[in-house]
Structures are given as structure tokens and as C-alpha cells.
PyMOL Python script that loads the backbone (N, CA, C, O; Angstrom):
from pymol import cmd

cmd.read_pdbstr("""\
ATOM      1  N   MET A   1      -1.770  32.305  27.803  1.00  0.00           N
ATOM      2  CA  MET A   1      -2.053  32.033  26.589  1.00  0.00           C
ATOM      3  C   MET A   1      -2.617  32.889  25.626  1.00  0.00           C
ATOM      4  O   MET A   1      -3.672  33.460  25.902  1.00  0.00           O
ATOM      5  N   LYS A   2      -2.109  33.053  24.609  1.00  0.00           N
ATOM      6  CA  LYS A   2      -2.646  34.286  23.684  1.00  0.00           C
ATOM      7  C   LYS A   2      -4.128  34.232  22.997  1.00  0.00           C
ATOM      8  O   LYS A   2      -4.756  35.250  22.709  1.00  0.00           O
ATOM      9  N   ASP A   3      -4.540  33.064  22.800  1.00  0.00           N
ATOM     10  CA  ASP A   3      -5.841  32.876  22.166  1.00  0.00           C
ATOM     11  C   ASP A   3      -7.082  32.720  23.350  1.00  0.00           C
ATOM     12  O   ASP A   3      -8.286  32.793  23.103  1.00  0.00           O
ATOM     13  N   ASN A   4      -6.405  32.462  24.835  1.00  0.00           N
ATOM     14  CA  ASN A   4      -7.326  32.389  25.798  1.00  0.00           C
ATOM     15  C   ASN A   4      -8.288  31.172  25.648  1.00  0.00           C
ATOM     16  O   ASN A   4      -9.449  31.147  26.056  1.00  0.00           O
ATOM     17  N   LYS A   5      -7.660  30.207  25.027  1.00  0.00           N
ATOM     18  CA  LYS A   5      -8.429  28.555  24.889  1.00  0.00           C
ATOM     19  C   LYS A   5      -7.589  27.833  25.640  1.00  0.00           C
ATOM     20  O   LYS A   5      -6.391  27.664  25.410  1.00  0.00           O
ATOM     21  N   ILE A   6      -8.357  27.304  26.752  1.00  0.00           N
ATOM     22  CA  ILE A   6      -7.551  26.509  27.778  1.00  0.00           C
ATOM     23  C   ILE A   6      -7.863  25.027  27.399  1.00  0.00           C
ATOM     24  O   ILE A   6      -9.017  24.623  27.539  1.00  0.00           O
ATOM     25  N   VAL A   7      -7.045  24.333  27.001  1.00  0.00           N
ATOM     26  CA  VAL A   7      -7.261  22.860  26.825  1.00  0.00           C
ATOM     27  C   VAL A   7      -6.905  22.265  27.961  1.00  0.00           C
ATOM     28  O   VAL A   7      -5.956  22.614  28.663  1.00  0.00           O
ATOM     29  N   ILE A   8      -7.928  21.018  28.251  1.00  0.00           N
ATOM     30  CA  ILE A   8      -7.723  20.607  29.620  1.00  0.00           C
ATOM     31  C   ILE A   8      -7.453  19.055  29.154  1.00  0.00           C
ATOM     32  O   ILE A   8      -8.137  18.539  28.270  1.00  0.00           O
ATOM     33  N   PRO A   9      -6.435  18.384  29.801  1.00  0.00           N
ATOM     34  CA  PRO A   9      -6.029  16.956  29.401  1.00  0.00           C
ATOM     35  C   PRO A   9      -6.925  16.060  29.743  1.00  0.00           C
ATOM     36  O   PRO A   9      -7.685  16.217  30.698  1.00  0.00           O
ATOM     37  N   THR A  10      -6.915  14.994  28.957  1.00  0.00           N
ATOM     38  CA  THR A  10      -8.002  13.937  29.570  1.00  0.00           C
ATOM     39  C   THR A  10      -7.351  12.951  30.623  1.00  0.00           C
ATOM     40  O   THR A  10      -6.140  12.736  30.681  1.00  0.00           O
ATOM     41  N   ARG A  11      -8.301  12.377  31.447  1.00  0.00           N
ATOM     42  CA  ARG A  11      -7.914  11.525  32.667  1.00  0.00           C
ATOM     43  C   ARG A  11      -6.794  10.416  31.564  1.00  0.00           C
ATOM     44  O   ARG A  11      -5.606  10.355  31.881  1.00  0.00           O
ATOM     45  N   GLY A  12      -7.144   9.848  30.687  1.00  0.00           N
ATOM     46  CA  GLY A  12      -6.152   9.071  29.960  1.00  0.00           C
ATOM     47  C   GLY A  12      -4.699   9.475  29.500  1.00  0.00           C
ATOM     48  O   GLY A  12      -3.731   8.714  29.520  1.00  0.00           O
ATOM     49  N   GLU A  13      -4.695  10.817  29.074  1.00  0.00           N
ATOM     50  CA  GLU A  13      -3.431  11.187  28.848  1.00  0.00           C
ATOM     51  C   GLU A  13      -2.658  11.268  30.167  1.00  0.00           C
ATOM     52  O   GLU A  13      -1.496  10.862  30.195  1.00  0.00           O
ATOM     53  N   ILE A  14      -3.301  11.823  31.375  1.00  0.00           N
ATOM     54  CA  ILE A  14      -2.512  12.017  32.508  1.00  0.00           C
ATOM     55  C   ILE A  14      -2.120  10.776  33.222  1.00  0.00           C
ATOM     56  O   ILE A  14      -1.130  10.821  33.952  1.00  0.00           O
ATOM     57  N   ILE A  15      -2.911   9.479  33.069  1.00  0.00           N
ATOM     58  CA  ILE A  15      -2.602   8.284  33.418  1.00  0.00           C
ATOM     59  C   ILE A  15      -1.337   7.744  32.919  1.00  0.00           C
ATOM     60  O   ILE A  15      -0.498   7.177  33.619  1.00  0.00           O
ATOM     61  N   SER A  16      -1.246   7.990  31.476  1.00  0.00           N
ATOM     62  CA  SER A  16      -0.254   7.642  30.536  1.00  0.00           C
ATOM     63  C   SER A  16       1.012   8.258  30.999  1.00  0.00           C
ATOM     64  O   SER A  16       1.965   7.552  31.327  1.00  0.00           O
ATOM     65  N   MET A  17       1.058   9.687  31.041  1.00  0.00           N
ATOM     66  CA  MET A  17       2.046  10.555  31.393  1.00  0.00           C
ATOM     67  C   MET A  17       2.801  10.054  32.896  1.00  0.00           C
ATOM     68  O   MET A  17       4.023  10.015  33.042  1.00  0.00           O
ATOM     69  N   LEU A  18       1.827   9.697  33.930  1.00  0.00           N
ATOM     70  CA  LEU A  18       2.153   9.373  34.972  1.00  0.00           C
ATOM     71  C   LEU A  18       2.784   8.035  35.052  1.00  0.00           C
ATOM     72  O   LEU A  18       3.824   7.880  35.693  1.00  0.00           O
ATOM     73  N   GLU A  19       2.243   7.135  34.476  1.00  0.00           N
ATOM     74  CA  GLU A  19       2.887   5.877  34.259  1.00  0.00           C
ATOM     75  C   GLU A  19       4.215   5.641  33.457  1.00  0.00           C
ATOM     76  O   GLU A  19       4.989   4.727  33.742  1.00  0.00           O
ATOM     77  N   PHE A  20       4.411   6.479  32.492  1.00  0.00           N
ATOM     78  CA  PHE A  20       5.696   6.662  31.904  1.00  0.00           C
ATOM     79  C   PHE A  20       6.653   7.240  32.816  1.00  0.00           C
ATOM     80  O   PHE A  20       7.704   6.685  33.138  1.00  0.00           O
ATOM     81  N   ALA A  21       6.250   8.413  33.238  1.00  0.00           N
ATOM     82  CA  ALA A  21       7.271   8.910  34.194  1.00  0.00           C
ATOM     83  C   ALA A  21       7.814   8.092  35.469  1.00  0.00           C
ATOM     84  O   ALA A  21       8.980   8.092  35.862  1.00  0.00           O
ATOM     85  N   ILE A  22       6.815   7.447  35.991  1.00  0.00           N
ATOM     86  CA  ILE A  22       7.138   6.620  37.080  1.00  0.00           C
ATOM     87  C   ILE A  22       8.022   5.565  36.696  1.00  0.00           C
ATOM     88  O   ILE A  22       8.777   5.156  37.577  1.00  0.00           O
ATOM     89  N   LYS A  23       8.107   4.882  35.229  1.00  0.00           N
ATOM     90  CA  LYS A  23       8.651   3.764  34.778  1.00  0.00           C
ATOM     91  C   LYS A  23      10.150   4.395  34.318  1.00  0.00           C
ATOM     92  O   LYS A  23      11.119   3.650  34.166  1.00  0.00           O
ATOM     93  N   SER A  24      10.218   5.723  34.133  1.00  0.00           N
ATOM     94  CA  SER A  24      11.276   6.000  33.205  1.00  0.00           C
ATOM     95  C   SER A  24      12.424   6.620  34.183  1.00  0.00           C
ATOM     96  O   SER A  24      12.300   7.310  35.195  1.00  0.00           O
ATOM     97  N   ASP A  25      13.541   6.147  33.549  1.00  0.00           N
ATOM     98  CA  ASP A  25      15.081   6.488  34.097  1.00  0.00           C
ATOM     99  C   ASP A  25      15.426   7.855  33.949  1.00  0.00           C
ATOM    100  O   ASP A  25      16.215   8.456  34.678  1.00  0.00           O
ATOM    101  N   LEU A  26      14.677   8.434  32.766  1.00  0.00           N
ATOM    102  CA  LEU A  26      15.212   9.762  32.354  1.00  0.00           C
ATOM    103  C   LEU A  26      14.326  10.888  33.055  1.00  0.00           C
ATOM    104  O   LEU A  26      14.842  12.000  33.158  1.00  0.00           O
ATOM    105  N   ILE A  27      12.983  10.686  33.565  1.00  0.00           N
ATOM    106  CA  ILE A  27      12.336  11.821  33.923  1.00  0.00           C
ATOM    107  C   ILE A  27      12.490  11.385  35.532  1.00  0.00           C
ATOM    108  O   ILE A  27      12.490  10.234  35.969  1.00  0.00           O
ATOM    109  N   ASN A  28      12.601  12.446  36.174  1.00  0.00           N
ATOM    110  CA  ASN A  28      12.890  12.512  37.644  1.00  0.00           C
ATOM    111  C   ASN A  28      11.974  13.455  38.683  1.00  0.00           C
ATOM    112  O   ASN A  28      12.397  13.989  39.708  1.00  0.00           O
ATOM    113  N   TYR A  29      10.454  13.530  38.094  1.00  0.00           N
ATOM    114  CA  TYR A  29       9.780  14.339  38.761  1.00  0.00           C
ATOM    115  C   TYR A  29       9.268  13.209  40.014  1.00  0.00           C
ATOM    116  O   TYR A  29       9.013  12.007  39.939  1.00  0.00           O
ATOM    117  N   GLN A  30       9.245  14.148  41.155  1.00  0.00           N
ATOM    118  CA  GLN A  30       8.610  13.323  42.486  1.00  0.00           C
ATOM    119  C   GLN A  30       7.233  13.711  42.797  1.00  0.00           C
ATOM    120  O   GLN A  30       6.516  12.957  43.455  1.00  0.00           O
ATOM    121  N   ASN A  31       6.797  14.911  42.336  1.00  0.00           N
ATOM    122  CA  ASN A  31       5.464  15.021  42.699  1.00  0.00           C
ATOM    123  C   ASN A  31       4.625  15.952  41.731  1.00  0.00           C
ATOM    124  O   ASN A  31       5.215  16.343  40.723  1.00  0.00           O
ATOM    125  N   ILE A  32       3.616  16.257  41.879  1.00  0.00           N
ATOM    126  CA  ILE A  32       2.694  16.872  40.973  1.00  0.00           C
ATOM    127  C   ILE A  32       3.203  18.190  40.584  1.00  0.00           C
ATOM    128  O   ILE A  32       3.261  18.685  39.458  1.00  0.00           O
ATOM    129  N   GLY A  33       3.649  18.786  41.995  1.00  0.00           N
ATOM    130  CA  GLY A  33       3.840  20.165  41.798  1.00  0.00           C
ATOM    131  C   GLY A  33       5.094  20.540  40.745  1.00  0.00           C
ATOM    132  O   GLY A  33       5.242  21.631  40.194  1.00  0.00           O
ATOM    133  N   GLU A  34       5.951  19.372  40.604  1.00  0.00           N
ATOM    134  CA  GLU A  34       7.175  19.552  39.851  1.00  0.00           C
ATOM    135  C   GLU A  34       6.615  19.672  38.220  1.00  0.00           C
ATOM    136  O   GLU A  34       7.056  20.495  37.418  1.00  0.00           O
ATOM    137  N   ILE A  35       5.596  18.709  37.936  1.00  0.00           N
ATOM    138  CA  ILE A  35       5.011  18.885  37.034  1.00  0.00           C
ATOM    139  C   ILE A  35       4.166  20.121  36.342  1.00  0.00           C
ATOM    140  O   ILE A  35       4.157  20.490  35.168  1.00  0.00           O
ATOM    141  N   LEU A  36       3.453  20.631  37.499  1.00  0.00           N
ATOM    142  CA  LEU A  36       3.036  21.894  37.304  1.00  0.00           C
ATOM    143  C   LEU A  36       3.895  22.876  36.952  1.00  0.00           C
ATOM    144  O   LEU A  36       3.665  23.657  36.028  1.00  0.00           O
ATOM    145  N   GLY A  37       5.018  22.898  37.721  1.00  0.00           N
ATOM    146  CA  GLY A  37       6.183  23.882  37.572  1.00  0.00           C
ATOM    147  C   GLY A  37       6.595  23.877  35.924  1.00  0.00           C
ATOM    148  O   GLY A  37       6.618  24.857  35.180  1.00  0.00           O
ATOM    149  N   MET A  38       6.840  22.793  35.667  1.00  0.00           N
ATOM    150  CA  MET A  38       7.445  22.621  34.369  1.00  0.00           C
ATOM    151  C   MET A  38       6.349  22.935  33.262  1.00  0.00           C
ATOM    152  O   MET A  38       6.858  23.372  32.230  1.00  0.00           O
ATOM    153  N   LYS A  39       5.016  22.821  33.229  1.00  0.00           N
ATOM    154  CA  LYS A  39       4.227  23.181  32.406  1.00  0.00           C
ATOM    155  C   LYS A  39       4.163  24.893  32.547  1.00  0.00           C
ATOM    156  O   LYS A  39       3.776  25.550  31.581  1.00  0.00           O
ATOM    157  N   LEU A  40       4.447  25.359  33.437  1.00  0.00           N
ATOM    158  CA  LEU A  40       4.262  26.869  33.863  1.00  0.00           C
ATOM    159  C   LEU A  40       5.213  27.439  32.813  1.00  0.00           C
ATOM    160  O   LEU A  40       4.905  28.194  31.891  1.00  0.00           O
ATOM    161  N   ILE A  41       6.573  26.889  33.142  1.00  0.00           N
ATOM    162  CA  ILE A  41       7.891  27.404  32.086  1.00  0.00           C
ATOM    163  C   ILE A  41       7.267  26.944  30.926  1.00  0.00           C
ATOM    164  O   ILE A  41       7.008  27.805  30.085  1.00  0.00           O
ATOM    165  N   ASP A  42       6.943  25.708  30.668  1.00  0.00           N
ATOM    166  CA  ASP A  42       6.790  25.546  29.133  1.00  0.00           C
ATOM    167  C   ASP A  42       5.653  26.512  28.402  1.00  0.00           C
ATOM    168  O   ASP A  42       5.628  26.628  27.177  1.00  0.00           O
ATOM    169  N   ASP A  43       4.726  27.185  29.265  1.00  0.00           N
ATOM    170  CA  ASP A  43       3.766  27.948  28.621  1.00  0.00           C
ATOM    171  C   ASP A  43       4.518  29.377  28.268  1.00  0.00           C
ATOM    172  O   ASP A  43       4.219  30.144  27.353  1.00  0.00           O
ATOM    173  N   LEU A  44       5.552  29.523  29.221  1.00  0.00           N
ATOM    174  CA  LEU A  44       6.164  30.973  29.051  1.00  0.00           C
ATOM    175  C   LEU A  44       7.161  31.024  28.044  1.00  0.00           C
ATOM    176  O   LEU A  44       7.721  32.083  27.762  1.00  0.00           O
ATOM    177  N   LEU A  45       7.485  29.681  27.343  1.00  0.00           N
ATOM    178  CA  LEU A  45       8.470  29.667  26.203  1.00  0.00           C
ATOM    179  C   LEU A  45       7.826  29.677  24.844  1.00  0.00           C
ATOM    180  O   LEU A  45       6.754  29.071  24.865  1.00  0.00           O
ATOM    181  N   PRO A  46       8.153  30.192  23.629  1.00  0.00           N
ATOM    182  CA  PRO A  46       7.622  30.248  22.429  1.00  0.00           C
ATOM    183  C   PRO A  46       7.017  28.746  21.918  1.00  0.00           C
ATOM    184  O   PRO A  46       7.664  27.705  22.039  1.00  0.00           O
ATOM    185  N   LYS A  47       5.746  28.818  21.365  1.00  0.00           N
ATOM    186  CA  LYS A  47       5.420  27.542  21.099  1.00  0.00           C
ATOM    187  C   LYS A  47       5.899  26.592  20.191  1.00  0.00           C
ATOM    188  O   LYS A  47       5.815  27.030  19.044  1.00  0.00           O
ATOM    189  N   MET A  48       6.359  25.485  20.248  1.00  0.00           N
ATOM    190  CA  MET A  48       6.824  24.613  19.134  1.00  0.00           C
ATOM    191  C   MET A  48       6.020  23.487  18.630  1.00  0.00           C
ATOM    192  O   MET A  48       6.450  22.818  17.691  1.00  0.00           O
ATOM    193  N   LYS A  49       4.937  23.237  19.156  1.00  0.00           N
ATOM    194  CA  LYS A  49       4.048  22.204  18.689  1.00  0.00           C
ATOM    195  C   LYS A  49       4.481  20.827  18.801  1.00  0.00           C
ATOM    196  O   LYS A  49       4.107  19.947  18.026  1.00  0.00           O
ATOM    197  N   VAL A  50       5.345  20.630  19.863  1.00  0.00           N
ATOM    198  CA  VAL A  50       5.985  19.399  19.992  1.00  0.00           C
ATOM    199  C   VAL A  50       5.492  18.542  21.150  1.00  0.00           C
ATOM    200  O   VAL A  50       5.907  17.392  21.300  1.00  0.00           O
ATOM    201  N   GLY A  51       4.708  19.039  21.875  1.00  0.00           N
ATOM    202  CA  GLY A  51       4.165  18.490  23.086  1.00  0.00           C
ATOM    203  C   GLY A  51       2.539  18.422  23.131  1.00  0.00           C
ATOM    204  O   GLY A  51       1.871  18.843  22.187  1.00  0.00           O
ATOM    205  N   PRO A  52       1.998  17.905  24.204  1.00  0.00           N
ATOM    206  CA  PRO A  52       0.548  18.078  24.205  1.00  0.00           C
ATOM    207  C   PRO A  52      -0.070  19.577  24.129  1.00  0.00           C
ATOM    208  O   PRO A  52       0.523  20.530  24.633  1.00  0.00           O
ATOM    209  N   GLN A  53      -0.916  19.663  23.669  1.00  0.00           N
ATOM    210  CA  GLN A  53      -1.840  21.006  23.536  1.00  0.00           C
ATOM    211  C   GLN A  53      -2.237  21.830  24.889  1.00  0.00           C
ATOM    212  O   GLN A  53      -2.339  23.053  24.996  1.00  0.00           O
ATOM    213  N   TRP A  54      -2.423  20.894  25.832  1.00  0.00           N
ATOM    214  CA  TRP A  54      -2.789  21.275  27.327  1.00  0.00           C
ATOM    215  C   TRP A  54      -1.539  21.992  27.848  1.00  0.00           C
ATOM    216  O   TRP A  54      -0.416  21.610  27.519  1.00  0.00           O
ATOM    217  N   GLY A  55      -1.745  23.038  28.666  1.00  0.00           N
ATOM    218  CA  GLY A  55      -0.743  23.679  29.315  1.00  0.00           C
ATOM    219  C   GLY A  55      -0.901  23.809  30.802  1.00  0.00           C
ATOM    220  O   GLY A  55      -1.597  23.042  31.467  1.00  0.00           O
ATOM    221  N   TYR A  56      -0.172  24.889  31.323  1.00  0.00           N
ATOM    222  CA  TYR A  56      -0.461  24.878  32.831  1.00  0.00           C
ATOM    223  C   TYR A  56      -1.751  25.233  33.394  1.00  0.00           C
ATOM    224  O   TYR A  56      -2.003  24.877  34.545  1.00  0.00           O
ATOM    225  N   GLU A  57      -2.659  25.940  32.666  1.00  0.00           N
ATOM    226  CA  GLU A  57      -3.932  26.078  33.291  1.00  0.00           C
ATOM    227  C   GLU A  57      -4.880  24.696  32.948  1.00  0.00           C
ATOM    228  O   GLU A  57      -5.746  24.215  33.679  1.00  0.00           O
ATOM    229  N   GLY A  58      -4.579  24.360  32.019  1.00  0.00           N
ATOM    230  CA  GLY A  58      -5.535  22.962  31.676  1.00  0.00           C
ATOM    231  C   GLY A  58      -4.943  21.930  32.804  1.00  0.00           C
ATOM    232  O   GLY A  58      -5.722  21.380  33.583  1.00  0.00           O
ATOM    233  N   PHE A  59      -3.688  21.717  32.852  1.00  0.00           N
ATOM    234  CA  PHE A  59      -3.367  20.735  33.833  1.00  0.00           C
ATOM    235  C   PHE A  59      -3.682  21.491  35.063  1.00  0.00           C
ATOM    236  O   PHE A  59      -4.405  20.667  35.625  1.00  0.00           O
ATOM    237  N   ARG A  60      -3.633  22.332  35.719  1.00  0.00           N
ATOM    238  CA  ARG A  60      -4.138  23.009  36.855  1.00  0.00           C
ATOM    239  C   ARG A  60      -5.661  22.811  37.182  1.00  0.00           C
ATOM    240  O   ARG A  60      -6.068  22.519  38.307  1.00  0.00           O
ATOM    241  N   ILE A  61      -6.427  22.992  36.126  1.00  0.00           N
ATOM    242  CA  ILE A  61      -7.712  22.586  36.346  1.00  0.00           C
ATOM    243  C   ILE A  61      -8.083  21.159  36.496  1.00  0.00           C
ATOM    244  O   ILE A  61      -8.814  20.755  37.400  1.00  0.00           O
ATOM    245  N   PHE A  62      -7.479  20.300  35.446  1.00  0.00           N
ATOM    246  CA  PHE A  62      -7.476  18.975  35.932  1.00  0.00           C
ATOM    247  C   PHE A  62      -7.378  18.480  37.185  1.00  0.00           C
ATOM    248  O   PHE A  62      -8.206  17.831  37.823  1.00  0.00           O
ATOM    249  N   CYS A  63      -6.015  18.937  37.557  1.00  0.00           N
ATOM    250  CA  CYS A  63      -5.756  18.460  39.146  1.00  0.00           C
ATOM    251  C   CYS A  63      -6.694  19.026  40.132  1.00  0.00           C
ATOM    252  O   CYS A  63      -6.907  18.322  41.119  1.00  0.00           O
ATOM    253  N   LYS A  64      -7.363  20.294  40.048  1.00  0.00           N
ATOM    254  CA  LYS A  64      -8.382  20.674  40.757  1.00  0.00           C
ATOM    255  C   LYS A  64      -9.588  19.835  40.774  1.00  0.00           C
ATOM    256  O   LYS A  64     -10.115  19.485  41.830  1.00  0.00           O
ATOM    257  N   GLU A  65     -10.051  19.495  39.560  1.00  0.00           N
ATOM    258  CA  GLU A  65     -11.192  18.654  39.449  1.00  0.00           C
ATOM    259  C   GLU A  65     -10.890  17.279  39.826  1.00  0.00           C
ATOM    260  O   GLU A  65     -11.875  16.579  40.064  1.00  0.00           O
ATOM    261  N   ASN A  66      -9.692  16.717  39.936  1.00  0.00           N
ATOM    262  CA  ASN A  66      -9.410  15.443  40.232  1.00  0.00           C
ATOM    263  C   ASN A  66      -8.771  15.177  41.620  1.00  0.00           C
ATOM    264  O   ASN A  66      -8.306  14.092  41.971  1.00  0.00           O
ATOM    265  N   ASN A  67      -8.815  16.439  42.447  1.00  0.00           N
ATOM    266  CA  ASN A  67      -8.450  16.261  43.651  1.00  0.00           C
ATOM    267  C   ASN A  67      -6.786  15.953  43.891  1.00  0.00           C
ATOM    268  O   ASN A  67      -6.320  15.432  44.905  1.00  0.00           O
ATOM    269  N   LEU A  68      -6.110  16.351  42.856  1.00  0.00           N
ATOM    270  CA  LEU A  68      -4.615  16.050  42.814  1.00  0.00           C
ATOM    271  C   LEU A  68      -4.012  17.319  43.428  1.00  0.00           C
ATOM    272  O   LEU A  68      -4.486  18.419  43.142  1.00  0.00           O
ATOM    273  N   PHE A  69      -2.937  17.182  44.298  1.00  0.00           N
ATOM    274  CA  PHE A  69      -2.434  18.048  44.966  1.00  0.00           C
ATOM    275  C   PHE A  69      -1.089  18.394  44.674  1.00  0.00           C
ATOM    276  O   PHE A  69      -0.590  17.487  44.007  1.00  0.00           O
ATOM    277  N   SER A  70      -0.174  19.452  44.918  1.00  0.00           N
ATOM    278  CA  SER A  70       1.144  19.555  44.355  1.00  0.00           C
ATOM    279  C   SER A  70       1.928  18.841  45.144  1.00  0.00           C
ATOM    280  O   SER A  70       3.025  18.495  44.706  1.00  0.00           O
ATOM    281  N   THR A  71       1.576  18.521  46.306  1.00  0.00           N
ATOM    282  CA  THR A  71       2.446  17.488  47.057  1.00  0.00           C
ATOM    283  C   THR A  71       2.339  16.037  46.780  1.00  0.00           C
ATOM    284  O   THR A  71       3.177  15.208  47.137  1.00  0.00           O
ATOM    285  N   ASP A  72       1.143  15.756  46.056  1.00  0.00           N
ATOM    286  CA  ASP A  72       0.967  14.227  45.772  1.00  0.00           C
ATOM    287  C   ASP A  72       2.163  13.721  45.011  1.00  0.00           C
ATOM    288  O   ASP A  72       2.635  14.425  44.118  1.00  0.00           O
ATOM    289  N   THR A  73       2.710  12.496  45.315  1.00  0.00           N
ATOM    290  CA  THR A  73       3.746  11.968  44.650  1.00  0.00           C
ATOM    291  C   THR A  73       2.945  11.565  43.315  1.00  0.00           C
ATOM    292  O   THR A  73       1.737  11.771  43.197  1.00  0.00           O
ATOM    293  N   LEU A  74       3.759  10.957  42.301  1.00  0.00           N
ATOM    294  CA  LEU A  74       3.338  10.553  41.131  1.00  0.00           C
ATOM    295  C   LEU A  74       2.500   9.430  41.453  1.00  0.00           C
ATOM    296  O   LEU A  74       1.390   9.394  40.922  1.00  0.00           O
ATOM    297  N   ALA A  75       2.868   8.437  42.292  1.00  0.00           N
ATOM    298  CA  ALA A  75       2.466   7.244  42.309  1.00  0.00           C
ATOM    299  C   ALA A  75       0.959   7.434  43.263  1.00  0.00           C
ATOM    300  O   ALA A  75      -0.027   6.741  43.011  1.00  0.00           O
ATOM    301  N   GLU A  76       0.968   8.321  44.210  1.00  0.00           N
ATOM    302  CA  GLU A  76      -0.268   8.899  44.642  1.00  0.00           C
ATOM    303  C   GLU A  76      -1.319   9.347  43.921  1.00  0.00           C
ATOM    304  O   GLU A  76      -2.504   9.105  44.149  1.00  0.00           O
ATOM    305  N   ALA A  77      -0.734  10.199  42.784  1.00  0.00           N
ATOM    306  CA  ALA A  77      -1.498  10.786  41.854  1.00  0.00           C
ATOM    307  C   ALA A  77      -2.156   9.855  41.077  1.00  0.00           C
ATOM    308  O   ALA A  77      -3.366  10.056  40.977  1.00  0.00           O
ATOM    309  N   LEU A  78      -1.676   8.818  40.449  1.00  0.00           N
ATOM    310  CA  LEU A  78      -1.784   7.679  39.636  1.00  0.00           C
ATOM    311  C   LEU A  78      -2.870   6.914  40.296  1.00  0.00           C
ATOM    312  O   LEU A  78      -3.808   6.604  39.561  1.00  0.00           O
ATOM    313  N   LYS A  79      -2.936   6.500  41.709  1.00  0.00           N
ATOM    314  CA  LYS A  79      -3.785   5.793  42.385  1.00  0.00           C
ATOM    315  C   LYS A  79      -4.959   6.514  42.511  1.00  0.00           C
ATOM    316  O   LYS A  79      -5.994   5.849  42.461  1.00  0.00           O
ATOM    317  N   LYS A  80      -5.066   7.863  42.680  1.00  0.00           N
ATOM    318  CA  LYS A  80      -6.147   8.506  42.623  1.00  0.00           C
ATOM    319  C   LYS A  80      -7.038   8.538  41.262  1.00  0.00           C
ATOM    320  O   LYS A  80      -8.262   8.638  41.177  1.00  0.00           O
ATOM    321  N   LEU A  81      -6.146   8.434  40.298  1.00  0.00           N
ATOM    322  CA  LEU A  81      -6.884   8.537  38.839  1.00  0.00           C
ATOM    323  C   LEU A  81      -7.280   7.100  38.517  1.00  0.00           C
ATOM    324  O   LEU A  81      -8.206   6.988  37.714  1.00  0.00           O
ATOM    325  N   LYS A  82      -6.778   6.053  38.970  1.00  0.00           N
ATOM    326  CA  LYS A  82      -7.516   4.794  38.671  1.00  0.00           C
ATOM    327  C   LYS A  82      -8.532   4.274  39.519  1.00  0.00           C
ATOM    328  O   LYS A  82      -9.109   3.228  39.221  1.00  0.00           O
TER     329      LYS A  82
END
""", "prot")
cmd.dss("prot")
cmd.show_as("cartoon", "prot")
cmd.util.cbc("prot")
cmd.orient("prot")
């Protein structure tokens, strides 16, 4: 990140994202590691201001603080957060 400001997502944002991803026929993430990878790639691309303000580092910090591991399935992660 160019301005070195790390935005950490809220628990509500992540719960909503996981619920949406689990129910969606379009999103095919299987575990937290895939979402981390997507956020890393997203951070490398030019910013377009179309998604959440938090990026890879913020999501990584959130996962560490909430004991979410890259091998956790979306359902397991959701269960840990509720």
C-alpha cells in the first residue's frame, strides 16, 4: 500500500462476505487462503475504488486476530466468527 495505512475489516464485513460467498453460485472460494490470495492480487493491481477499502494486510491481520487459518473452509471461518 502506498500510503502505508492498513484498513482492517470489521467482523460484520467478514461475516457478510462469508455468508454471501457460501450462498453464491458465482463465487467458488473453498477456504480462507483463497480469499487471502485474491486480496493479495487485488492489492497489486491499480486501485479502482470499487471494493472494500481493506486489502490483503488488513484481512491478514483480521484473520490472525480472530484465529482464522488459510486452511479453514468458509463455513468453519463463519462458525468461528459467530
